[in-house]
C-alpha positions in Angstrom: 55.4 114.1 232.8 58.7 115.3 234.4 59.5 111.8 235.6 59.0 110.5 232.0 61.5 113.1 230.7 64.0 112.2 233.4 63.6 108.5 232.7 63.9 109.1 228.9 67.1 111.1 229.4 68.5 108.3 231.5 67.7 105.8 228.8 69.2 107.8 226.1 72.4 108.1 228.1 72.5 104.3 228.4 72.1 103.5 224.7 74.4 100.5 224.7 72.5 97.3 225.1 72.5 97.6 228.9 69.6 96.2 230.9 66.9 98.8 231.4 65.3 99.5 234.7 61.8 98.1 234.4 60.2 100.6 236.8 61.7 103.5 234.7 60.6 102.1 231.4 57.0 101.3 232.1 56.4 105.0 232.4 57.5 105.4 228.7 54.6 103.3 227.5 52.0 104.5 229.9 49.8 106.1 227.2 47.9 104.7 224.3 49.1 106.2 221.0 52.8 106.0 221.8 55.0 104.8 218.9 57.5 102.0 219.5 60.1 100.1 217.4 59.7 96.3 217.5 61.6 94.1 215.0 62.7 97.2 213.0 59.0 98.2 212.5 57.3 101.2 213.9 54.1 100.2 215.7 51.6 102.2 217.8 50.3 101.2 221.2 46.5 100.7 221.0 45.6 99.2 224.4 47.2 98.6 227.7 45.8 96.0 230.1 47.7 94.9 233.2 51.2 93.7 232.1 50.3 93.5 228.4 50.4 96.0 225.6 48.4 95.6 222.4 49.9 97.0 219.2 48.2 98.4 216.1 48.7 95.1 214.3 47.0 93.1 217.1 50.1 91.7 218.6 50.3 91.5 222.4 53.7 92.2 224.0 54.8 92.7 227.6 55.1 96.1 229.1 58.9 95.6 229.4 59.2 94.7 225.7 57.0 97.7 224.8 59.2 99.9 227.0 62.3 98.6 225.3 60.6 99.3 221.9 59.7 102.8 223.0 63.3 103.4 224.0 64.5 102.1 220.7 62.0 104.3 218.8 63.0 107.5 220.8 66.7 106.8 220.3 66.2 106.6 216.5 64.0 109.8 216.5 66.5 111.7 218.6 69.5 110.5 216.6 68.0 111.9 213.3 69.5 115.3 212.2 67.3 118.3 212.8 68.3 120.2 209.7 65.3 121.3 207.7 67.3 121.5 204.5 67.4 118.2 202.6 70.8 116.5 202.4 72.7 117.5 199.2 70.6 120.6 198.6 73.4 123.0 199.4 76.1 121.0 197.5 75.5 123.0 194.2 75.7 126.4 195.9 78.7 128.7 195.2 80.2 131.1 197.7 80.4 134.7 196.6 80.7 138.2 198.0 77.8 140.5 198.2 77.8 144.2 197.2 78.4 145.3 200.8 81.4 142.9 201.2 79.7 140.1 203.2 80.1 136.5 202.3 77.0 134.9 200.7 75.9 131.9 198.7 74.0 131.6 195.5 72.8 128.8 193.3 75.1 129.8 190.5 72.5 130.1 187.8 72.7 132.7 185.0 70.6 135.3 186.9 72.7 134.9 190.1 75.9 135.5 188.2 74.4 138.6 186.5 73.3 140.0 189.9 76.5 139.2 191.7 77.8 142.3 193.4 74.7 144.4 192.6 73.5 146.7 195.4 70.0 146.5 196.8 69.1 149.8 195.3 70.2 148.8 191.8 68.3 145.5 192.2 65.1 147.1 193.3 65.3 149.7 190.5 65.6 147.0 187.9 62.8 145.0 189.5 60.6 148.1 189.6 61.3 148.9 186.0 60.2 145.3 185.0 57.6 144.6 187.6 56.3 147.9 189.1 53.5 146.4 191.1 55.7 144.1 193.2 58.4 146.3 194.8 56.1 148.4 197.0 54.8 145.3 198.7 58.2 144.7 200.2 58.7 148.1 202.0 58.1 146.6 205.4 60.8 143.9 204.9 64.5 144.0 205.8 67.1 144.3 203.1 67.8 140.6 202.8 64.2 139.7 202.4 63.6 142.5 199.8 66.7 141.2 197.9 65.4 137.6 198.1 61.9 138.6 196.9 63.3 140.7 194.1 65.5 137.9 192.8 62.6 135.4 193.0 60.3 137.8 191.2 62.9 138.3 188.4 63.3 134.5 188.2 59.6 134.1 187.8 59.5 136.8 185.1 62.2 135.0 183.2 60.4 131.7 183.6 57.2 133.3 182.3 59.0 134.8 179.3 58.4 138.4 180.4 62.1 139.2 180.4 65.5 137.6 179.9 68.7 137.6 181.8 70.4 139.6 179.0 67.8 142.3 179.3 68.3 142.5 183.1 72.1 142.6 182.6 71.6 145.5 180.1 69.5 147.4 182.6 72.1 146.9 185.3 74.8 148.2 183.0 72.7 151.4 182.5 72.3 151.8 186.3 76.0 152.0 186.8 
């Protein structure tokens, strides 16, 4: 297993169309089930017999070609960004300052604007007044998680018609 990782690292470092050491690449396709990229299509190795590799579409290719395909597949997989947030998702977020002076982001909706600069205590008091059964479930969470849960619960209550942003804003004005 370690030899395959070392060979893979060497292949990734030589991404330019340089010839690949055949002894190093055959280890990359040593197992049935490996994915490879051949002719810009992702294929799976189903059988290995001698110098030939059978793919999921029934095509037979040489081990060297399969090794090159495995290298091409791994390079494209490794080159993909590892961010779990979809591209463009954060584009509509606005930068603001929280009640304790830290920089933060919000989605800029009406509720986020109404809650801008509100302390956690005020937020939990308003949430408790509207949804008393929810706040106690968050006692074991840290401040950021409680704030996030309270804001999500308020958004859900607004969506269900149980309250409005104006009512929340009025309750916050009475808290101050």
